[in-house]
Structure formats: structure tokens, C-alpha cells
N, C-alpha and C positions, 0 to 999 in steps of 0.2 A: 402519548402522555403516560407517565408512570402512575400506577395506582398508589394510594397512601401506604407508607412503610409499615403502618400498624397491621397490614394484611400479610406481611411477610411471615413465612413459616421458618422458625428459627433453625431447624435442622437443615433445611434447604439453603438458607442464607449462609450457614457455616460451610456447607459443601461448596458453594460458589466462591466463598472467600478462600478456601483451600485451592481451588482451581486457579483463581486469580493471583495466587502467590507465586506462580511460575511465570517467568518472563525470560527475555534474552540473557539477562545477567544471572538468572537462577533457573536454568532449564531442568535441573535436578535438585531435589531437596530430601533431606532425611526426616523421620518422624518428629524428632525433637525440634528441629528447625521449623517445621510446618506448625507444630503445636504452639511454639513461641510466637510465630508470625501472626497467627489468627487468635492468639490469646485463649487457647483451649487447654484443658487437662490432656495429657498424653493419651490416656485411655479413651477419652471421647474422640480425640482426633484420629486415633487408630481405627475406631469403629467406622467413622465416616470415610476414611481413606480406603479401608477394606471394601466398603460398599462401592466406592468409585472404581476401584480396581476390578471388582466382579462385573461391573457394567461397562468396562472398557474405557472409562473416562480418565483413568490413571493407569500407568503400567509400572511394574517393578523394574529397576535398572539391573544390569548384569551382576552388579555386586550384591544384589539382594537386600541392600540396606537403604537405598534411596528410591525415590519415585520420580516419574516424569509424566507429562501429559500423554494420554492415550489416543489412538487413532479414531476412536468413536467421535471425538471432538471435531476432527477433520471432516468426517462424514457429515456431521450436522452442519458445519460451516459451509460446505459445498452445496448442501441442500438449500440453505438460505440464499447463497449466491445465485443459484440457478433460478430462483423465484423472482429475482430483481427485475423490475421493469427496465432498469438501466441496461442490463445485459441484453434483454430481448430487443431493445431498440438499437443497441450499439453493434451487435454482431453482424447484421446485414451491411451496415456501413463499413465495418472492418473488411468484409469480403470485397466490397466495391473498391476500397482503397488498394487492396492487393491487386485487383485487376488493373487499376489505373497506374500504380506505381511499382508493383512487383515486390516491394519490400514487405517484411513481416509487420504486424500491428499488434499492440497490446493495450489492454484496458486496465486501469488501476483506480483505487480509491485511497483516501488518506485515513489511516487508522493508527491511533496511539503514537503519533509523531513520526510515522514511517509511511512510505509508499507501499501499498499492498496490491499485488497483481491478481486480478480476478478472471482474466480471459486473455488468451493468446491465439492469434491466427497466423499460420505458417505462410511465408512469402513464396514467390515462384523461383527464387534463386537457390542454388545448391548451398552456397555460403549464406547462412541466415543467423542473425543475432537474435537470441531468444531470451525473454524474461519468463521464467517458469511460473505457472499459476500457483499461487500460495507463497511466492517469494516476497520478501520484504527488503527494501533498500532505503538508505538515508535520503532525505528530500533535497538537501542542499547541493548534491552533486549529480542529480538526475534531472532530465528534462521534465518529466511528470511531476517530480517533487517541487520544482521551481514554480510550476503552474499552481500547485496548491498553496505554496508559501506566498505567492504574489497576491492571493485573495485574502490574506490575513492582515489584521491591523499590526503595525510595527511592534507595539508593546506586547502583543500576544506572540509574535514571532520569536522574540528573545527568550520567552519561556518555553516555546515549543522545540526549538532547535537545541540539541545537546552540544555543548561546547567543551573543549575546543573542537573546531571543525577539522576532522582527520583528513589528511591528504591521501587519496587513493592513487593518484597519478600526479606528475608535476603540474598538470593543468587544473587540478582541483582548487576551487575557491576556498581559501582557509581564513579569509578576513570577513568579519561580519559587515564592515562598511562596504566592501566590494560586493558582497552578496546583496545587500540592500539596493545598491545601484543597479545590479543585474536584474533584480525583481522589478524595479521601476521600468526598465526596458521591456520586461515581459508584459507588464500592464499596458504599455504604449503600443506594442506591436501585436499583442493578442496571442502570442505563442512563446514557448521556451525552447532553448537548445542546450543539449549536453554535448560539449565539444571535447570529447576524450577525457572527461572529468571523473568518470567512474572506472573506465578501462581504456587504455591506450588502443588506438585503432578503431574505436567505436564512437559514432556520433548518434544523436537521437534528436528528434523534434517532437514537441508535444503541445497539445491545445486543450483548453478546458471544455468540459460538458457542464452546463449550468442547470439548476433546478428552476422551479416556477418563480422563486424570489430572486433569481439571478446569482445565487451563491454557487461556487464551484463544487460540484458533487463528485466529479470523476475527471479523469484525464485520459485522452487517447494519444498514443505515442507511436512514432515510426522510428525504430532503431535500425542501424545498418553500419557497414564498414565505411571508413573514411574514403575509400576508393570509389564508393557510389554516392555517399552523402557528402558532396563537395560544396565549395562555396557557390558554385554555379547552379547546382541542382537543389540546394536547400530552400531557397525562396519559393520555387515552384511546389516542392513537397509541402512546405508550410501553408501555402495558399490552399492547396487541395485539402489538407488536413483540417484547416479552420472551417472551410465550407462544410465538411462532414460533421464536425463537432457542433457547429451552429445549427445544422439541420436536426441532429439528435436532441439538442437542447430545446429547440422549438417543439419537437414532438413530446417532450417531457413537461411542456407548459411554459417555457421561457418566452418572453415577449420581445426580446431584443432583436 
């Protein structure tokens, strides 16, 4: 629960607003742009930016005129990730899945409308499909993303998904109506599949990890090449994966 906003320190609040001004559409910003965005005088913005640069939370771009987020933020983010009960419970199950299936396994959460990968475990095969820790992917064309979307009310879905739905491959779902039908199927079967929708030659199956109230808090996914994740092997992989995610969910307080 957040404390009342009257306790906010104004200088800290402004510094956080400056950091939050950077996103995928604006990975770099100049001083004037930042000052305008946070509605600060340029001199005030410059002092705060200089402090953030000195502590590693912002960095100067090569042109010397713009700024970007610094690596210190990444360090803090991973410290927070490594403290998650979710990760502590999930990693042993990920290793067990690798022993049973041979394929790689990744763990993700839903953050600001995207799938955010927080853990990856290498499979036994030489050819492994990997989602890098810290990588962000769109939800509508990934197995994990569909798991998160299937847990949302339809009216919230339309606000969450950026439209139009961009086609990454010829198999990408680009129709909202078709996506909604797919999410209905995800709810019924308890897992989601990415059938070469993000990258040709790659399939993935994903299942939800639920919290104490039953809401989806994370997703566990098994990606692999289509030569191994076939129509024949996918159902067995999905059953094994759902067993693991249900076990993790129960350890996190889910009563299902």
C-alpha cells in the first residue's frame, strides 16, 4: 500500500518523473525535451539530471546532447527480481522441466503492457531458443503474453494492447476478434501456444502461475524449434508444464 502523497519529497518526485519520461518510443531525450515533459525550468531540470548522471541512473549519449537511462537502474532491477518469492519457487521447477523435456524454460511477468522476462534456464539441446533476461516482447504474439491477456477483462484488454497488431510473421494474429477467440481457448485449455507468430520456425507453450487470489502473476514458457515442438509433442509438453505451474501456484498460496 502506498503512503499518502503529501509525504512525497518534491525533488525526489521530480527525479522519478524524469526517469519515467524514458520509454521504448523515447529511449533518448534532450534537456529541453525533458524539462518540457516534466514541466520544469531548464535550470532545475539540468541540476536534477546532472545528479542522476553522477549516480549512474542516467547516461549521456554519444552526441553529448541527449541522455538515456543508466545501467545503475538495471542493477537495482535485478536486485529486486532476485528477491522475488516467485523466482525462488519457480527456478527448481524450471530445472525439473529441463530434465523431463530437454527444452529451455523461461519465466516472465507482465509489465507496462509487455512480457518481461526475468529468468531463463538453458535446455539440454545444442539448438536452444532463448529469451534473454530483461527482454520485453509484445503479448499478443507470444505464448506467455496470451496467458497474461487471457486473465484480463475484455474491456481492459482493448486498452492494454497497442493497435494495430503488427505482423511479425505471416502467422501473427493481427485481428482483435481472432485474438479474443484465441484467448477464450487459452482459458478453456489452461495454457497458450505461440505457433511461429513471433518468429518463423519457433513454437512455444506457456502456462500461468497464480497468486493467492487466483490472479495470473507470472508465466512459465517452453520455447523450441518446430522440429521438436510438433503437433504430436505439444500436448505432452503442455500437460507437464501445467503440472509444474500449478504446483508453483499452490506453493505461493493458490488454492486451486
